[in-house]
N, C-alpha and C positions, 0 to 999 in steps of 0.2 A: 341763250342769245342767237337769234337768227342770223345776224351778221357774222358771227364767228363760224356757224356751220357752213354758210355760204363760202366764206373765206377758205375753210378746210376742204370743201368740195373742189374747188378751183386748184388748190395745191395737190390734191390727189390726181386730178386730171393732168396737170403739168409734169408731175414726177413720172407718172407713167409714160407720158410722151417723151420726156426727156431720156429715160432709160432705153426706150426703143429706138431713138435717134442716135444716141451714143454707141449702141450695139452695131448700128449701121455704118455711121461715119463718126470717128472719135476727133473732136476738135476742143481746143481750149475754150471757145466760145460756149459750146454745148455743155462742156463740163461746168463751166461758171454758172450757166442758168440753172442747171440742176441743183447745184449747192445752194443758189438762191432760194429755191422753192423748198429744200430741206430746212434751210434757216427759218422760213415761215412756219413750217410745221413744229420746229423747236420752239418758237415763239408762242404758238397755240398751246404747246404742252407747258410752257412756263406760266401761262395765264392760269391754265387749270391747276397746276401745283401751287399756285398762290392760295387756292382754296381747299384743295385736297392733298394727301400726303405725297410728297415729292418723289419717295422711293417707288411708289406705284406707277406714277406718270412715267418716271424714268425707264421702268421696266417695259412699259407700253411702247415707247419710242426707240427701243433698242434697234430694231431693224434699220431705221433711218440713220440712227447715230453711226451704225457700222459702215453705211455707204458714205455718210457725211465725212467721216474720218479717212477712209481709203481715197475719197476724191480730194481731201485736203492735202495728202502727200503728193498727189500728182499735180494739184494746183501750185504747190510750192515749187515744184520743178519749172512750171510755166512762168512763175513771177520770177525766178532767178534767171531763166534764159532770157526773158524780156528785159530785165534791168541790165543784163550784162551788155546786150546789144547797144545800150546807150552810153557806154564808157570808152574812153579814148584808146583802149588797147585791143584793136579788133582781132589781132592774132590769138591772144590768150583768151579773149571773150569768145571767139568762135570755137576754140578748142573746148573750153568749159560748156559751151552750149551744147556740142555734140554729145558729151559725156551725160549731161542732164537729159537729153532727148532720148538717149539709149536707155537711161534709167526709166523714164516715164513709159516708154514702150514696153518694158518688162512689167512695170507696175499695173498698166492698165489691163493687161492680159489676166492678171490675177484679181484685180479689184472689182471689175465690172461684169463678171460672170454671175447674173443673177438667177439663181435655180427656181424651180418651181416652189420649193419650200420658202425661199426668202419672198416670193410674191405673195404666197398665202400669209406670212407672217406680216407683210406690210398691209395687205387687205384687212387682216384682223385689228391692226393697230389703228387704221382709219376708222373702223367701226366702233372700237373702244373709245377713241378720242371724241367721236361725234355724240356718243351717249352721255359722257361727261359734259359736253358742251350744251346739251339740252337742259342741264341743271343750272347753267350760268345766266346772269343777268347782266345788263349794262352796268349796274352799280358795281358788280364784280370786276368788270373790266376797268371802269373808272378808279376803283381802289387800287388795282394793279398799277395803272398808270401813275397814279400819286405816289405810291411806294418807289417806282423807278425813278421818278423825278427827285424823290428825297435821297435815293442812293447816289445820284449824280451830284447832288448838293454836297454830300459827304466828301467826294473826291475833290470837289471845287475848294472847299474850305482847307485843303491841304496846301502847304508851301510847295511841296514836291511830290511827285508820284513815281513809284518804281515801275519799270517795264511791265510787270505783271499787272499792277493797278491801271496802267494806261490801256493796256489790252482789254481788261474787264471793263472800264469805263466805256470803251468803245462798243462792246457788245450791249451794254445797258442803253447807250445812246440809240443803237438800232432798235432795241425793243421799244423805246420811247416813240420812235418814228412810226413802227408797225402799229402800236396802240392809238396813236393820233390818226392814222389813216382809218383804222378800223372804226373808230368813234366819230369819224368825219369831223375832226378839228381841223379845219383848213388853214388855221392860223393861230400861232401861239407866240408870245413875245420872245421865246428862245429858239424857235424852230430854225430860223436861217443860221444862227450861230452853231447849233447842235449839228446840223448837216455839214457845215464847213469843219467843225471839229472832228466829226466822224471820218471825213475824208483825209484830213491831215493825220490823224491817228493811223489810218490804214496805211497811207504812204510810209510813215515813220516806222510801222511794224514790218511792212515788207522789206525795208532796208536793213532792219535789224536781223531779219531771217538770212539774207544773203550774206551779211557780215559774219554772222555766226557759222554759216556753211564754209565760206571761204577760209576762215581761221581753221575750221575742222580739217579742211583739206591741206592746210599748211602743216598742221600737226601730223599728217600722215607721212609727210616727207616728200622731198623733190629731189630731182636728179642734178639740177644746178642752180647757182645763185641768180641767174637771170630770171628763172621762173618764180623765185621767192620775190625778187623785186617787182615783177609785174603784179603778183598778189597783193603786195604791200602798197603799191600805188593805187590799186583799185580800191582796196579797203579804206585808204586814206581818203581817196576822192568821195566815196559814198559816205563816210563819216562826217565829212565837211557838210555835204547836202543834208544829212539827217540832223546835224546840229541846227541848221536853218528851220527845218521842220519843227524841231523842238521849241525853237524861240516863237514861232507862230503858234504852236499848240498852247503853250503858256499864255500867249496874249489873248487867245480865244477863251482861255479859262478865266482870266482876269475879266473879260467882258461879260462871262456868265455870272460871276460873282457880283459884279456892279449891277447888271440888269436885275438880279434876284434880290439885292439888297442884303447880300450876305457880307459878313465882315470876319476876317480873320486876324484876330488881334496879335497872333504871333508872326504875321507876315512882315518881312522886312524887305526893303528895296533890292531888287536884282538877286534873290537867293535862289531863283528856280535852277540856274545852270551852274551853281557853285559846287 
């Protein structure tokens, strides 16, 4: 499928440029852009793995997964620092931000040293992916999209979703978006709702991350009760905001259910947040 090969070549160019820019000037924005491009490569690999053995394809994209994982750790620190700036305890938020920024400085020095071997492995991965894509057809991509939509429907039919399921659903929604762009599907009945749901799930997940990190810090111990109180108040504030996101998420899921004509016979009123 020529569209997939063109898509891959664009990703290859952007990843190369992204790594060069990050080596020269490290910024959260550049890091985010690199992760976005690697997500696209992972999407392409997922499409191929729908037709060929997943274990083989996963081996091919290992170099990208390593960078993606390392970048994700640093990205988490950026998210935490950003969220903390929005809460009403500037003294404790400022202190936590400094700790997080120190951590990401240490991480980046280890994570973004791309050796000559790493570069050769990535070049080889791009060549291998391109060879597989030459055997793919539009029908393969359409079958993949259909399978992803069916996967979302399975999530939509559930009364409640675990945090893991919500995170997985968000990843599937992104795959659907990429596939629709690739297939030039400029409009679908669910596209606007999918995009809104994807955004809400991302915000909810970011807040879950920071709550977990703050709780972990609390378990590590503090010198005084005042510090404990600051943490507890921040966690409480974030939790209230996340509860609102959760209501909005389930409202969007209900919209998807209705739009697709899906019926959950086990659904009872207001069961989502009980």
